[in-house]
N, C-alpha and C positions, 0 to 999 in steps of 0.2 A: 468219540465212541468207536471201538473197533466192532462189537456186536450190541444187538440190541432186540427188545421184544416188541411186538407190533399187535395192535387191537384196531380192528376195523369194524364200522358198522354200516349196513346197507350199501351204500355206492362205494364207500370207503374200504368195505370189506373185500370189494372186487380188487381194488388198488392193493390192498394189503396181500392178498392171495396172489397176485400176480408178481409183487415184489418179493415174496417169499421163494415163488418159483423160480424168480431170475438170479436171486442173490442168496441162495442158502447158506452160504459162508459167512454172512453177516446177520441173518435174521435166526435168533436164537429160539424164540418161541411166536407163535401167532395165536391170536384169538379173533375169531370170525363171529360176528352177531347178525341175525336176521339178513341172511343171504340166501336166494334161490340156489339150489344145488346146481353146479356147473353143467353136468349132463342134461338136466331139465331145461335150462336155459337155452343150449344150443339146439336142443331137439324142437324147441317152439320158436326158434329165433324168426324164421322168415313167415310165421302164420299172421294172419290179419284180423 
C-alpha cells in the first residue's frame, strides 16, 4: 500500500500519533482513542 488510515488506542494511540507526524505523506487519516492530551502528558511528565 502507498497510503493508509491508522487507528490507535491507549499506548497504541501514541504510536499512531507519532507515525502520523513522522510520515504525513503515507498516513491519510488517523483515529486516536483514549489518549491523554500530549500537552498535559509532558506538563506532568516529571511529577512523582
